[in-house]
Short mmCIF file of the C-alpha atoms (twelve columns), coordinates in Angstrom:
data_MODEL
# 
_entry.id   MODEL 
# 
loop_
_atom_site.group_PDB 
_atom_site.id 
_atom_site.type_symbol 
_atom_site.label_atom_id 
_atom_site.label_alt_id 
_atom_site.label_comp_id 
_atom_site.label_asym_id 
_atom_site.label_seq_id 
_atom_site.Cartn_x 
_atom_site.Cartn_y 
_atom_site.Cartn_z 
_atom_site.pdbx_PDB_model_num 
ATOM 1   C CA . MET A 1   114.091 151.439 156.558 1 
ATOM 2   C CA . ARG A 2   116.707 150.845 154.283 1 
ATOM 3   C CA . ARG A 3   117.202 147.585 155.637 1 
ATOM 4   C CA . LEU A 4   113.775 146.476 154.365 1 
ATOM 5   C CA . SER A 5   114.036 148.701 151.246 1 
ATOM 6   C CA . PHE A 6   116.737 146.699 150.663 1 
ATOM 7   C CA . LEU A 7   115.263 143.492 151.419 1 
ATOM 8   C CA . LEU A 8   112.375 143.947 149.486 1 
ATOM 9   C CA . CYS A 9   114.309 144.579 146.491 1 
ATOM 10  C CA . LEU A 10  116.602 141.935 147.107 1 
ATOM 11  C CA . MET A 11  113.067 139.337 147.366 1 
ATOM 12  C CA . LEU A 12  112.050 140.737 144.468 1 
ATOM 13  C CA . LEU A 13  115.348 140.061 142.658 1 
ATOM 14  C CA . PHE A 14  115.158 136.868 143.575 1 
ATOM 15  C CA . SER A 15  111.845 136.529 142.744 1 
ATOM 16  C CA . MET A 16  112.349 137.986 139.116 1 
ATOM 17  C CA . LEU A 17  115.392 135.284 138.756 1 
ATOM 18  C CA . TYR A 18  112.996 132.411 139.986 1 
ATOM 19  C CA . ALA A 19  110.535 133.596 137.574 1 
ATOM 20  C CA . ASP A 20  113.077 133.685 134.398 1 
ATOM 21  C CA . GLU A 21  114.523 130.725 135.526 1 
ATOM 22  C CA . LEU A 22  110.979 128.753 135.336 1 
ATOM 23  C CA . ASP A 23  110.275 130.433 132.316 1 
ATOM 24  C CA . ASP A 24  113.454 128.880 130.370 1 
ATOM 25  C CA . LYS A 25  112.885 125.506 131.871 1 
ATOM 26  C CA . MET A 26  109.163 125.504 130.751 1 
ATOM 27  C CA . LYS A 27  110.339 126.089 127.319 1 
ATOM 28  C CA . GLN A 28  113.206 123.691 127.294 1 
ATOM 29  C CA . LEU A 29  110.332 121.241 128.991 1 
ATOM 30  C CA . LYS A 30  108.081 121.633 125.694 1 
ATOM 31  C CA . ARG A 31  111.413 121.522 123.167 1 
ATOM 32  C CA . VAL A 32  112.295 118.081 124.981 1 
ATOM 33  C CA . GLN A 33  108.094 116.891 124.361 1 
ATOM 34  C CA . SER A 34  108.224 118.162 120.809 1 
ATOM 35  C CA . GLU A 35  111.878 115.986 120.608 1 
ATOM 36  C CA . LEU A 36  110.098 113.232 122.057 1 
ATOM 37  C CA . GLU A 37  106.935 113.653 120.124 1 
ATOM 38  C CA . THR A 38  109.148 113.576 116.598 1 
ATOM 39  C CA . ALA A 39  111.435 110.604 118.194 1 
ATOM 40  C CA . GLU A 40  108.092 108.393 118.608 1 
ATOM 41  C CA . LYS A 41  106.326 109.346 115.138 1 
ATOM 42  C CA . LYS A 42  109.789 107.818 113.582 1 
ATOM 43  C CA . ALA A 43  109.717 105.064 115.766 1 
ATOM 44  C CA . ALA A 44  106.093 104.226 114.650 1 
ATOM 45  C CA . GLN A 45  107.456 105.102 111.207 1 
ATOM 46  C CA . THR A 46  110.062 102.790 111.252 1 
ATOM 47  C CA . ALA A 47  108.306 99.960  113.135 1 
ATOM 48  C CA . SER A 48  105.520 99.937  110.321 1 
ATOM 49  C CA . GLN A 49  108.533 99.852  107.509 1 
ATOM 50  C CA . LYS A 50  109.657 97.001  109.465 1 
ATOM 51  C CA . LYS A 51  106.892 95.213  109.372 1 
ATOM 52  C CA . GLN A 52  106.259 95.547  105.479 1 
ATOM 53  C CA . ASN A 53  109.807 94.033  104.945 1 
ATOM 54  C CA . GLU A 54  109.119 91.029  106.445 1 
ATOM 55  C CA . SER A 55  105.688 91.009  105.325 1 
ATOM 56  C CA . GLU A 56  107.192 91.154  101.433 1 
ATOM 57  C CA . ILE A 57  109.912 88.585  102.773 1 
ATOM 58  C CA . LYS A 58  107.667 85.825  103.906 1 
ATOM 59  C CA . ARG A 59  106.139 86.704  100.371 1 
ATOM 60  C CA . THR A 60  108.727 86.698  98.434  1 
ATOM 61  C CA . SER A 61  110.288 83.642  100.095 1 
ATOM 62  C CA . SER A 62  106.884 81.937  99.601  1 
ATOM 63  C CA . LEU A 63  107.034 82.599  95.652  1 
ATOM 64  C CA . LYS A 64  110.944 81.180  95.791  1 
ATOM 65  C CA . ARG A 65  109.900 78.330  97.236  1 
ATOM 66  C CA . ILE A 66  107.666 77.351  94.634  1 
ATOM 67  C CA . THR A 67  110.156 78.521  92.249  1 
ATOM 68  C CA . ASP A 68  112.826 76.354  93.082  1 
ATOM 69  C CA . GLN A 69  110.537 73.597  93.139  1 
ATOM 70  C CA . ASN A 70  109.769 74.128  89.432  1 
ATOM 71  C CA . VAL A 71  113.257 74.392  88.906  1 
ATOM 72  C CA . ASN A 72  113.762 71.165  90.442  1 
ATOM 73  C CA . LYS A 73  110.845 69.656  88.066  1 
ATOM 74  C CA . TYR A 74  112.344 71.409  84.734  1 
ATOM 75  C CA . ARG A 75  115.641 69.688  85.751  1 
ATOM 76  C CA . LYS A 76  114.192 66.186  86.152  1 
ATOM 77  C CA . GLN A 77  112.241 66.830  83.035  1 
ATOM 78  C CA . GLU A 78  115.217 68.045  81.095  1 
ATOM 79  C CA . ARG A 79  117.449 64.718  82.260  1 
ATOM 80  C CA . VAL A 80  114.518 62.786  81.233  1 
ATOM 81  C CA . LEU A 81  114.426 64.097  78.059  1 
ATOM 82  C CA . ARG A 82  117.915 64.124  77.550  1 
ATOM 83  C CA . ASP A 83  118.421 60.416  77.854  1 
ATOM 84  C CA . SER A 84  115.337 59.949  75.404  1 
ATOM 85  C CA . LEU A 85  117.056 62.121  73.148  1 
ATOM 86  C CA . SER A 86  120.004 60.438  73.378  1 
ATOM 87  C CA . GLN A 87  118.203 57.010  73.170  1 
ATOM 88  C CA . VAL A 88  116.779 58.017  69.859  1 
ATOM 89  C CA . GLU A 89  119.712 58.873  68.519  1 
ATOM 90  C CA . HIS A 90  121.435 56.003  69.158  1 
ATOM 91  C CA . ARG A 91  118.427 53.771  68.068  1 
ATOM 92  C CA . LEU A 92  118.376 56.091  64.922  1 
ATOM 93  C CA . GLN A 93  122.007 55.613  63.582  1 
ATOM 94  C CA . ILE A 94  121.952 51.849  64.309  1 
ATOM 95  C CA . THR A 95  119.035 52.345  61.513  1 
ATOM 96  C CA . GLU A 96  121.024 53.965  59.695  1 
ATOM 97  C CA . GLU A 97  123.932 51.679  59.644  1 
ATOM 98  C CA . ARG A 98  121.628 48.971  59.072  1 
ATOM 99  C CA . LEU A 99  120.098 50.544  56.114  1 
ATOM 100 C CA . ASP A 100 123.985 51.385  54.108  1 
ATOM 101 C CA . SER A 101 124.308 47.720  55.422  1 
ATOM 102 C CA . TYR A 102 121.551 46.792  53.261  1 
ATOM 103 C CA . ASN A 103 121.544 49.305  50.606  1 
ATOM 104 C CA . THR A 104 125.331 47.836  50.125  1 
ATOM 105 C CA . ALA A 105 124.109 44.284  49.718  1 
ATOM 106 C CA . GLN A 106 121.861 44.868  47.671  1 
ATOM 107 C CA . ASN A 107 123.691 46.546  45.055  1 
ATOM 108 C CA . ARG A 108 126.112 43.632  45.471  1 
ATOM 109 C CA . GLN A 109 123.336 41.353  44.575  1 
ATOM 110 C CA . LEU A 110 122.014 43.470  41.270  1 
ATOM 111 C CA . GLU A 111 125.534 43.772  40.349  1 
ATOM 112 C CA . ILE A 112 125.662 39.830  40.462  1 
ATOM 113 C CA . LEU A 113 122.171 39.320  38.654  1 
ATOM 114 C CA . MET A 114 123.512 42.189  35.827  1 
ATOM 115 C CA . ARG A 115 126.944 39.999  35.396  1 
ATOM 116 C CA . VAL A 116 124.498 36.448  35.309  1 
ATOM 117 C CA . ASP A 117 122.022 37.756  33.075  1 
ATOM 118 C CA . ARG A 118 124.665 39.040  30.795  1 
ATOM 119 C CA . SER A 119 126.734 35.910  30.596  1 
ATOM 120 C CA . TYR A 120 124.021 33.320  30.648  1 
ATOM 121 C CA . LYS A 121 121.059 34.908  28.745  1 
ATOM 122 C CA . PRO A 122 122.603 35.174  25.308  1 
ATOM 123 C CA . LYS A 123 122.868 31.381  25.487  1 
ATOM 124 C CA . GLY A 124 119.589 30.635  26.718  1 
ATOM 125 C CA . ILE A 125 120.965 29.191  29.711  1 
ATOM 126 C CA . ALA A 126 118.953 29.730  32.896  1 
ATOM 127 C CA . HIS A 127 121.552 29.760  36.057  1 
ATOM 128 C CA . ARG A 128 120.374 27.959  38.741  1 
ATOM 129 C CA . ASP A 129 121.519 30.908  41.549  1 
ATOM 130 C CA . HIS A 130 119.531 33.754  39.555  1 
ATOM 131 C CA . ARG A 131 116.285 32.471  41.120  1 
ATOM 132 C CA . TYR A 132 117.623 32.515  44.656  1 
ATOM 133 C CA . LEU A 133 119.691 35.709  44.012  1 
ATOM 134 C CA . GLY A 134 116.327 37.904  43.061  1 
ATOM 135 C CA . SER A 135 114.718 36.272  46.208  1 
ATOM 136 C CA . LEU A 136 117.587 37.382  48.200  1 
ATOM 137 C CA . ALA A 137 116.753 41.291  46.312  1 
ATOM 138 C CA . ARG A 138 113.325 41.437  47.105  1 
ATOM 139 C CA . GLN A 139 114.093 40.316  50.887  1 
ATOM 140 C CA . ASN A 140 116.175 43.166  51.050  1 
ATOM 141 C CA . ARG A 141 114.080 45.537  49.729  1 
ATOM 142 C CA . GLN A 142 111.597 44.483  51.844  1 
ATOM 143 C CA . SER A 143 114.008 45.418  54.832  1 
ATOM 144 C CA . ILE A 144 115.078 48.463  53.442  1 
ATOM 145 C CA . SER A 145 111.595 49.405  53.090  1 
ATOM 146 C CA . ALA A 146 110.904 48.651  56.271  1 
ATOM 147 C CA . LEU A 147 113.706 49.968  57.662  1 
ATOM 148 C CA . GLN A 148 112.984 53.208  56.267  1 
ATOM 149 C CA . GLY A 149 109.703 53.678  57.910  1 
ATOM 150 C CA . THR A 150 111.267 53.491  61.273  1 
ATOM 151 C CA . HIS A 151 114.114 55.594  60.005  1 
ATOM 152 C CA . ARG A 152 110.968 58.033  59.575  1 
ATOM 153 C CA . ILE A 153 108.906 57.256  62.637  1 
ATOM 154 C CA . LEU A 154 112.408 57.512  64.617  1 
ATOM 155 C CA . ARG A 155 113.262 60.803  63.072  1 
ATOM 156 C CA . ILE A 156 109.855 62.385  63.856  1 
ATOM 157 C CA . ASN A 157 110.586 61.071  67.473  1 
ATOM 158 C CA . LYS A 158 113.564 62.935  67.737  1 
ATOM 159 C CA . ASP A 159 112.439 66.043  66.501  1 
ATOM 160 C CA . ASN A 160 109.472 65.728  69.236  1 
ATOM 161 C CA . THR A 161 111.952 65.151  71.675  1 
ATOM 162 C CA . SER A 162 114.248 67.786  70.897  1 
ATOM 163 C CA . ARG A 163 111.743 70.346  70.854  1 
ATOM 164 C CA . GLU A 164 110.403 69.449  73.803  1 
ATOM 165 C CA . ALA A 165 113.863 69.455  76.016  1 
ATOM 166 C CA . ASN A 166 114.567 72.339  74.508  1 
ATOM 167 C CA . LEU A 167 111.187 74.316  75.196  1 
ATOM 168 C CA . THR A 168 111.705 72.176  79.107  1 
ATOM 169 C CA . SER A 169 115.436 73.868  78.975  1 
ATOM 170 C CA . ARG A 170 114.069 77.244  78.045  1 
ATOM 171 C CA . SER A 171 111.542 77.262  81.300  1 
ATOM 172 C CA . LEU A 172 114.390 76.052  83.856  1 
ATOM 173 C CA . ARG A 173 116.598 78.540  82.775  1 
ATOM 174 C CA . SER A 174 113.646 81.305  83.177  1 
ATOM 175 C CA . GLU A 175 112.786 80.280  86.419  1 
ATOM 176 C CA . SER A 176 116.414 79.825  87.827  1 
ATOM 177 C CA . ARG A 177 116.133 83.782  87.005  1 
ATOM 178 C CA . LYS A 178 113.045 83.739  88.919  1 
ATOM 179 C CA . SER A 179 115.100 82.194  92.385  1 
ATOM 180 C CA . SER A 180 118.293 84.230  91.201  1 
ATOM 181 C CA . GLU A 181 116.176 87.639  91.526  1 
ATOM 182 C CA . TYR A 182 114.330 86.634  94.282  1 
ATOM 183 C CA . ASN A 183 117.126 85.687  96.145  1 
ATOM 184 C CA . ARG A 184 118.764 88.745  95.664  1 
ATOM 185 C CA . LYS A 185 115.496 91.067  96.514  1 
ATOM 186 C CA . ILE A 186 115.147 88.814  99.516  1 
ATOM 187 C CA . THR A 187 119.070 89.205  100.672 1 
ATOM 188 C CA . ASN A 188 118.552 93.390  100.221 1 
ATOM 189 C CA . LEU A 189 115.333 93.136  102.180 1 
ATOM 190 C CA . ASN A 190 117.302 91.485  105.321 1 
ATOM 191 C CA . LYS A 191 119.580 93.968  105.197 1 
ATOM 192 C CA . GLU A 192 117.461 97.006  104.846 1 
ATOM 193 C CA . THR A 193 115.447 95.223  107.986 1 
ATOM 194 C CA . SER A 194 118.433 94.748  109.937 1 
ATOM 195 C CA . LYS A 195 118.952 98.297  109.381 1 
ATOM 196 C CA . LEU A 196 115.587 99.571  110.428 1 
ATOM 197 C CA . SER A 197 115.803 97.011  114.011 1 
ATOM 198 C CA . SER A 198 118.995 98.848  114.427 1 
ATOM 199 C CA . GLN A 199 117.420 102.413 113.976 1 
ATOM 200 C CA . GLU A 200 114.519 101.182 116.052 1 
ATOM 201 C CA . LYS A 201 116.362 100.340 119.033 1 
ATOM 202 C CA . THR A 202 118.581 103.799 118.287 1 
ATOM 203 C CA . LEU A 203 115.254 105.710 118.528 1 
ATOM 204 C CA . GLN A 204 113.793 103.754 121.521 1 
ATOM 205 C CA . ASN A 205 116.557 104.717 123.542 1 
ATOM 206 C CA . GLN A 206 116.123 108.086 122.403 1 
ATOM 207 C CA . ILE A 207 112.487 108.209 123.497 1 
ATOM 208 C CA . ALA A 208 113.392 106.421 127.125 1 
ATOM 209 C CA . GLN A 209 116.271 109.484 127.350 1 
ATOM 210 C CA . LEU A 210 113.862 112.330 126.418 1 
ATOM 211 C CA . LYS A 211 111.165 110.918 128.449 1 
ATOM 212 C CA . LYS A 212 113.902 110.757 131.456 1 
ATOM 213 C CA . ASP A 213 114.541 114.471 130.435 1 
ATOM 214 C CA . ALA A 214 111.279 115.406 130.482 1 
ATOM 215 C CA . SER A 215 110.634 114.041 134.084 1 
ATOM 216 C CA . ALA A 216 113.552 115.134 135.256 1 
ATOM 217 C CA . LEU A 217 112.740 118.726 133.703 1 
ATOM 218 C CA . GLU A 218 108.790 118.728 135.219 1 
ATOM 219 C CA . GLY A 219 110.438 118.177 138.637 1 
ATOM 220 C CA . LEU A 220 112.604 120.824 138.483 1 
ATOM 221 C CA . ILE A 221 109.637 122.955 137.046 1 
ATOM 222 C CA . THR A 222 107.878 122.384 140.254 1 
ATOM 223 C CA . ARG A 223 110.834 122.554 142.650 1 
ATOM 224 C CA . LEU A 224 111.253 126.455 140.801 1 
ATOM 225 C CA . MET A 225 107.475 126.991 141.620 1 
ATOM 226 C CA . GLN A 226 108.136 126.086 145.010 1 
ATOM 227 C CA . GLU A 227 111.445 128.499 145.078 1 
ATOM 228 C CA . SER A 228 109.737 131.470 143.709 1 
ATOM 229 C CA . GLY A 229 108.091 132.649 147.140 1 
ATOM 230 C CA . LYS A 230 104.636 132.181 145.375 1 
ATOM 231 C CA . LYS A 231 101.722 131.822 147.630 1 
ATOM 232 C CA . PRO A 232 100.481 128.546 148.172 1 
ATOM 233 C CA . ALA A 233 98.624  127.306 145.638 1 
ATOM 234 C CA . SER A 234 95.063  127.134 146.463 1 
ATOM 235 C CA . TYR A 235 93.943  125.065 143.441 1 
ATOM 236 C CA . GLN A 236 90.813  126.464 143.312 1 
ATOM 237 C CA . PHE A 237 88.941  128.327 140.371 1 
ATOM 238 C CA . THR A 238 86.838  130.927 139.962 1 
ATOM 239 C CA . GLN A 239 84.262  128.203 139.568 1 
ATOM 240 C CA . ILE A 240 83.679  124.605 140.312 1 
ATOM 241 C CA . LYS A 241 84.590  123.299 137.153 1 
ATOM 242 C CA . ILE A 242 86.648  125.298 134.390 1 
ATOM 243 C CA . SER A 243 84.749  126.334 130.566 1 
ATOM 244 C CA . TRP A 244 85.929  123.847 127.673 1 
ATOM 245 C CA . PRO A 245 88.299  125.930 125.030 1 
ATOM 246 C CA . VAL A 246 85.927  125.013 122.296 1 
ATOM 247 C CA . ARG A 247 83.608  122.508 121.548 1 
ATOM 248 C CA . GLY A 248 84.445  119.397 119.522 1 
ATOM 249 C CA . LYS A 249 85.336  115.592 119.045 1 
ATOM 250 C CA . ILE A 250 87.659  114.815 120.760 1 
ATOM 251 C CA . ILE A 251 90.429  112.952 118.765 1 
ATOM 252 C CA . ARG A 252 93.122  112.056 121.127 1 
ATOM 253 C CA . SER A 253 92.603  111.258 124.788 1 
ATOM 254 C CA . TYR A 254 95.165  111.884 127.330 1 
ATOM 255 C CA . GLY A 255 97.882  109.582 128.862 1 
ATOM 256 C CA . GLN A 256 99.759  107.311 126.959 1 
ATOM 257 C CA . GLU A 257 99.217  105.527 123.777 1 
ATOM 258 C CA . THR A 258 100.404 102.129 123.097 1 
ATOM 259 C CA . ARG A 259 101.446 101.265 119.011 1 
ATOM 260 C CA . SER A 260 102.905 98.277  117.089 1 
ATOM 261 C CA . TYR A 261 106.109 97.103  118.156 1 
ATOM 262 C CA . GLY A 262 105.733 98.183  121.919 1 
ATOM 263 C CA . THR A 263 106.137 102.394 120.626 1 
ATOM 264 C CA . SER A 264 103.478 104.363 122.794 1 
ATOM 265 C CA . VAL A 265 103.216 108.002 122.601 1 
ATOM 266 C CA . VAL A 266 102.511 110.103 125.418 1 
ATOM 267 C CA . SER A 267 99.920  112.742 125.675 1 
ATOM 268 C CA . ASN A 268 99.776  115.556 128.386 1 
ATOM 269 C CA . GLY A 269 96.826  116.565 127.251 1 
ATOM 270 C CA . ILE A 270 93.451  116.229 125.118 1 
ATOM 271 C CA . ASP A 271 93.128  117.532 121.196 1 
ATOM 272 C CA . ILE A 272 89.622  118.473 120.403 1 
ATOM 273 C CA . ALA A 273 88.407  118.190 116.685 1 
ATOM 274 C CA . VAL A 274 86.788  121.856 115.183 1 
ATOM 275 C CA . LYS A 275 86.751  123.791 112.039 1 
ATOM 276 C CA . GLU A 276 89.680  126.393 111.053 1 
ATOM 277 C CA . GLY A 277 89.329  129.879 113.056 1 
ATOM 278 C CA . THR A 278 87.054  128.697 115.719 1 
ATOM 279 C CA . ASN A 279 87.180  130.651 118.931 1 
ATOM 280 C CA . VAL A 280 89.422  129.679 121.810 1 
ATOM 281 C CA . ILE A 281 88.095  130.409 124.842 1 
ATOM 282 C CA . ALA A 282 90.320  130.992 128.276 1 
ATOM 283 C CA . VAL A 283 88.778  127.939 130.727 1 
ATOM 284 C CA . ASP A 284 89.180  130.204 133.842 1 
ATOM 285 C CA . ASP A 285 91.008  133.811 135.314 1 
ATOM 286 C CA . GLY A 286 94.544  133.850 134.591 1 
ATOM 287 C CA . GLU A 287 97.908  135.936 133.135 1 
ATOM 288 C CA . VAL A 288 99.040  135.146 129.807 1 
ATOM 289 C CA . VAL A 289 102.846 133.865 130.520 1 
ATOM 290 C CA . PHE A 290 103.904 132.298 126.951 1 
ATOM 291 C CA . SER A 291 101.588 133.548 123.913 1 
ATOM 292 C CA . ASP A 292 104.755 132.552 120.809 1 
ATOM 293 C CA . ARG A 293 105.272 130.121 118.220 1 
ATOM 294 C CA . TYR A 294 106.448 127.189 119.969 1 
ATOM 295 C CA . GLY A 295 108.173 123.860 118.181 1 
ATOM 296 C CA . GLY A 296 105.319 121.223 117.825 1 
ATOM 297 C CA . GLN A 297 102.976 123.112 119.450 1 
ATOM 298 C CA . GLY A 298 102.664 125.754 116.761 1 
ATOM 299 C CA . LYS A 299 101.276 128.876 117.825 1 
ATOM 300 C CA . LEU A 300 100.890 128.378 121.480 1 
ATOM 301 C CA . ILE A 301 99.195  130.324 124.714 1 
ATOM 302 C CA . ILE A 302 100.438 129.303 128.724 1 
ATOM 303 C CA . ILE A 303 97.815  130.927 131.139 1 
ATOM 304 C CA . ASP A 304 98.796  131.029 134.773 1 
ATOM 305 C CA . HIS A 305 95.768  130.919 136.716 1 
ATOM 306 C CA . LYS A 306 97.483  131.733 139.921 1 
ATOM 307 C CA . ASN A 307 95.769  128.916 141.719 1 
ATOM 308 C CA . GLY A 308 99.055  126.448 140.829 1 
ATOM 309 C CA . PHE A 309 97.230  125.287 137.531 1 
ATOM 310 C CA . PHE A 310 98.361  126.337 134.193 1 
ATOM 311 C CA . SER A 311 96.458  126.194 130.673 1 
ATOM 312 C CA . LEU A 312 97.683  125.225 127.687 1 
ATOM 313 C CA . TYR A 313 96.408  126.104 124.436 1 
ATOM 314 C CA . ALA A 314 98.384  124.990 121.142 1 
ATOM 315 C CA . TYR A 315 97.732  124.573 116.988 1 
ATOM 316 C CA . ASN A 316 96.209  127.693 116.916 1 
ATOM 317 C CA . SER A 317 96.037  129.513 113.821 1 
ATOM 318 C CA . ASP A 318 95.902  133.077 115.285 1 
ATOM 319 C CA . LEU A 319 97.031  134.672 118.596 1 
ATOM 320 C CA . LEU A 320 94.474  137.277 120.262 1 
ATOM 321 C CA . VAL A 321 96.370  138.098 123.279 1 
ATOM 322 C CA . ASN A 322 100.024 138.940 124.297 1 
ATOM 323 C CA . SER A 323 102.359 137.646 127.188 1 
ATOM 324 C CA . GLY A 324 101.797 139.719 130.636 1 
ATOM 325 C CA . ALA A 325 98.090  140.013 129.696 1 
ATOM 326 C CA . LYS A 326 95.195  139.706 132.145 1 
ATOM 327 C CA . VAL A 327 92.887  137.499 130.690 1 
ATOM 328 C CA . LYS A 328 88.981  136.333 132.044 1 
ATOM 329 C CA . ARG A 329 87.169  133.034 132.034 1 
ATOM 330 C CA . GLY A 330 85.212  132.671 128.327 1 
ATOM 331 C CA . GLN A 331 87.378  135.202 127.225 1 
ATOM 332 C CA . THR A 332 88.560  134.337 122.828 1 
ATOM 333 C CA . ILE A 333 92.582  134.411 123.079 1 
ATOM 334 C CA . ALA A 334 92.925  132.840 119.757 1 
ATOM 335 C CA . LYS A 335 91.730  131.075 116.743 1 
ATOM 336 C CA . SER A 336 91.965  127.155 116.042 1 
ATOM 337 C CA . GLY A 337 94.601  125.960 113.430 1 
ATOM 338 C CA . SER A 338 96.458  123.060 112.590 1 
ATOM 339 C CA . THR A 339 99.887  124.761 113.087 1 
ATOM 340 C CA . GLY A 340 102.906 122.943 114.170 1 
ATOM 341 C CA . SER A 341 102.739 118.582 114.294 1 
ATOM 342 C CA . ALA A 342 98.840  118.836 114.226 1 
ATOM 343 C CA . SER A 343 97.484  116.880 111.273 1 
ATOM 344 C CA . GLU A 344 94.434  118.183 110.976 1 
ATOM 345 C CA . ALA A 345 92.444  121.415 112.189 1 
ATOM 346 C CA . SER A 346 92.226  120.787 116.205 1 
ATOM 347 C CA . LEU A 347 92.696  122.705 119.624 1 
ATOM 348 C CA . HIS A 348 95.603  120.582 121.768 1 
ATOM 349 C CA . PHE A 349 94.481  121.378 125.480 1 
ATOM 350 C CA . GLU A 350 97.007  120.720 128.635 1 
ATOM 351 C CA . LEU A 351 96.411  122.012 132.093 1 
ATOM 352 C CA . ARG A 352 99.062  121.316 134.490 1 
ATOM 353 C CA . LYS A 353 98.648  121.066 138.607 1 
ATOM 354 C CA . ASP A 354 102.315 122.506 140.021 1 
ATOM 355 C CA . GLY A 355 103.469 122.301 136.597 1 
ATOM 356 C CA . LYS A 356 102.266 118.069 136.323 1 
ATOM 357 C CA . ALA A 357 100.670 117.581 133.067 1 
ATOM 358 C CA . VAL A 358 96.974  116.310 134.678 1 
ATOM 359 C CA . ASN A 359 94.115  115.063 132.803 1 
ATOM 360 C CA . PRO A 360 91.914  117.895 131.990 1 
ATOM 361 C CA . VAL A 361 88.475  116.273 131.474 1 
ATOM 362 C CA . PRO A 362 87.471  115.586 135.082 1 
ATOM 363 C CA . TYR A 363 88.087  119.436 135.281 1 
ATOM 364 C CA . PHE A 364 85.618  120.740 132.734 1 
ATOM 365 C CA . GLU A 365 82.294  121.578 133.331 1 
# 
């Protein structure tokens, strides 16, 4: 009799140890799944930022090409205008030199005429070169007048060309500055994109490791459940189908959702949109094995239905049952909310068979 009591106590002790270890591993699995979801969100954000950077690089590169085309255009215009200005200045210099020469010649001719007039006029003698010198002086005056007109035109041409060349130079400097700014922006964006690519690779490696850890934990939980000494699972509920925990629109389905840049998010259950404070009911009879706040799940309840199935209720605003409580199908166990990682008021519901998540929808009545 004593030996039988000892064996019963020993079996009870092992059962308790397995139960504690099972509870610890399930908590650890939840933590890994929360970390996985966080890493996947970061990966999606990184991919989105990388995509924006690549789009901005493309846009800035296009603007830089246009600006560089303007730089080349203004550079050519500036060369043409500077050459034209140089030619005008050269012609203006030649014209001024010719004007100086004609003015000097005219002064010399006038001086000769004045000397001739002083010498021969009192004697009443008409010098034979007087008429020639006078004609020559008139021709000089006509040439000087024509050169002065040319000089004025050249001056106007020079001023206009100089003004246009200065405007072109300013435009060239402005476009060159814009090109340099675009180049700096592209360089900085490329550096940032390179960092994002490295970060994205690190996150993908982290996600792969977390998925591996989650898979290993699920396998361990299954083994612990098998070794816990419980009677074989019946997989039968009190009715053919389980109740809906709440009624509302399913905003996130069970399974793997592929997102941009090859990232994916795994959902082990479904999210049902409901108003804050909606009654959350137990889907079937069972025992509450967890009732507390838990990481990204927010306020969480887990029910063991004693048939190989566990049901999980997350994101709640208020928990109405404690761990260890026996609950009945349809009993209100919590109030819905948006705790944890919920982006809106909803209920996250999971159904697990032998510790492994299954799609709950086919089980609902």
